[in-house]
N, C-alpha and C positions, 0 to 999 in steps of 0.2 A: 285626246292625245292619240297618235297613230301607234298601231300594234307594233310598228317597227321602231318605235322610239328606243334609242339607247342599245338597239342590237348592233352587233358587232360583224362588220361585212368586209370581205376582202374582194376586190375587182382586179382582174389582170387585163392588160391592154387598156388600161384606164385613161390614157392621155388623150385620145382622139375618138371619133365615131361612135360605134355602139357603147363602148366602155365608159366614154365620157358622160354619155346620156344616162347611163345606168347609175354612175356615181352621182350626178346631179339629182336624179330621181330619189335615190336612197337618202340623200342628206336633207332633201325636202321633206323627207318622211320622218326625220329625226334620228336617223341611224348615224353610228360612227362608222366611217369607211377608209379602209386603207387602200391606197391607189398604187398598183404596181404597173410597171412598164419599163422598157429598155431605155427610153428617153427621158430623163428626169425633168429637163425643161418643159416638155409637154405635160408632165404631171402637175408641175408647179402652175402652168397656165390654167388648168383646170381647177386646181386648188384654190388659186387666188380669187376666184369667183364665188367661193363658197364660205361657209363658216368655219373658220380656221380650227377651232377647238374640236370640231367633228371630223377632221381628215388627217391623215398621214401620207406621205409619198415616199416610195422606196423604188430605186432603180434596181430591177430584178429581171433577169433574162430567165423564163421559166424553165427553159431547156436545160439550165444548170441546177441540178439537184441540190447540191451543197448550199448554194446561194438561196434557192426556195426555202430550205429548212431553216436557215439561219434568219431569214426575213419574216417567216411566220413566227418564229420565237420571238422576235423584236416586237412585231405587232401584238402578239399575246401579252407579253410583258407591259405593254403600255395600255392597251384597251381592254384586256382579258381575253378568255376563250373566244374563238370565232364561232358565230351563229350561222352564218352564210357565206358560201364561197361561189363567186361568178367567174367561171372560166371563159375569158373572152379573147385572150391574146391569139393572135392569128397572123399568117403570112401565106404567100403563094409563089408560085413559079414563073418565069418566062425564059424559054418556050415552055408549054405545058403537056404536050403529048408524051406519051411513054417513050416513043422512039427518040424525041428530041430533048426531053429534059435533062439538064445537068445532073449527074447523080449526087453532086454535093448539094444541089438545090432541093432535090428530093429529100435527102437526109434532113436537111435544115427545116423544111416544112413539116416533116413527120415529127421532128424533135420539138418543135414549138407547138404545133397545133394539138398533137396527140399526147406525146410524152409529157410535154409541158403540163397538160391538164392532169395526167397522172401523178406527176411530181407534187402539184398543189393539193390534189386529194389526199395523197398519202401524209402529206405534212399537217393537215387539219383534222384527219380522222381520229387519232387518238383522243384529242379533247372533245370531239364531237360524241364519241363513244362514252366517255366518262360522263357527259353532260346527259346522255340518252335524248340527244336532240341535234338537229342539224339539217341544213338544206344546202345542195350542191346543185348549181344551175350551169350546165355546159351549152356554150353558144355554139352550135354546130352550123349547119347550112342545109337547103334543100339539096345541095350536092352530096349531103351525108345520107340520103335516103334514095336519089338516083343519081349515079354518076353521070357527068357530061363533060363535052369537049371544051365548053366554055369555062367551066371551073378547072379543068385539068385533072391529070391523074393523080397527082401528088396530093392536091388539095382534097379532091374526092375521097381518096383513101383515107387521109387523115380525119376528115369529117365523118365518114362511115364508122371509123374507129372510135371517134367520141360518142356516137350513139351507141355502141356496144358497151363502151366503157360505163355510161350512164346506166343501162339496164343491168349490168353486172353488179354495180353498187347498190342498186334497189334490191336485188335478189339477196345479196350478201348482208346488207346492213339493216333490213327492215326490223330486226329484233333489238336493235339498239336505236330504233326511232329515227333514223337518218333516211332522208328522202332526197332522191336525185331526179332532176329534170333536164332534158334536152331541148332546146329551142332550136328549129330548124328554119331560119329565114330564107326566103327568096332574095332577090337583088336588094341591096340596101346602098344608100348614098353614103358611102365612107371613102376614106382615102385610098383604099385598097383598090378601088376602080381606076385610079391613076395609073396603075400598073398592068392594065389589061393591054393585051397586044393590039387591040384596036380602040381607038379613042372613043370615050362615052360622051354623047352629046348633052348639053344643058337641059334640053327638053326631056331626054330619057331620065336623067338624073332627078327631075323634078316629079315624075310620075312613079318612081319606085318607091319602096318603103324608106322612111326616113329613120335615123338612130333612135328618136324618141318613141317610135311605133314599137321597136324591139324592146326599149327600156320598160315601156307600159306592160308588155307581156312578162318581163322578168318581175315586175312589181306584183302582178296578178299572182304569179306562182309563189313569191315570198309571202304573200299575204293570206295564203290559205291556213286553215287550222291543220294541226299536226295529224288529224285523221285522213287528210287528203293528199294525194300525190297526183301529179301529172308527170307521167313518164316521158312523153314526148308531145311537142307541140310544133305544128307547122304553121307558119305565118308568110303570106306572099303578097306582092302587090296585086291589086285587081287586074292590072294590065299584063301580068305575067301568066302564061299557060302553065298548068300544073297537070301532068299525065303520068 
């Protein structure tokens, strides 16, 4: 039996890409998983491939604090208190430079990528404190440790913020036995690549990280004993320079 059997897990941005792979990995490990995302049809496409008794789907824009709070309450009423939260919901802008980004696109990116993670953390924190147990895994980006023109100003700023949020949680919540980890992947073959200013070739997509690679890192962190915490983990394609 897996040590994750019957654990109660929330994954945001769960309908595609990394989120979808994380959900599938946790369900395979025997966990109960709540899938959150803006497009309910995508969540159902993922859920329909899995053991239905282990999953719940909720349409939820993580930037909407009231909706996040009510959604977490519904999940808790059905599954019980949350053991693990994976903040994966994310978006980006076009154009991406400071001089050209539309201010409303900047706001939306920060609202989803950074404030959305804050909203979900705040929603699960009270029960995690009561349990004296909990794992929060934030999916940031290499752009969260070194900004780049490719990722853009808003995306980089939001992902740097996720890293800082993670370290703040660890400092503040260690006495409640709550652990936070931030995973910073390099390029990953996900639908967000479709929105890059320049088209990404099939050859390039094949040699970069795949969603399952990041899901494996999530599973590694989630499976560690309570005495162990991974504050920050960087994973990149072999073909991508890191400096």
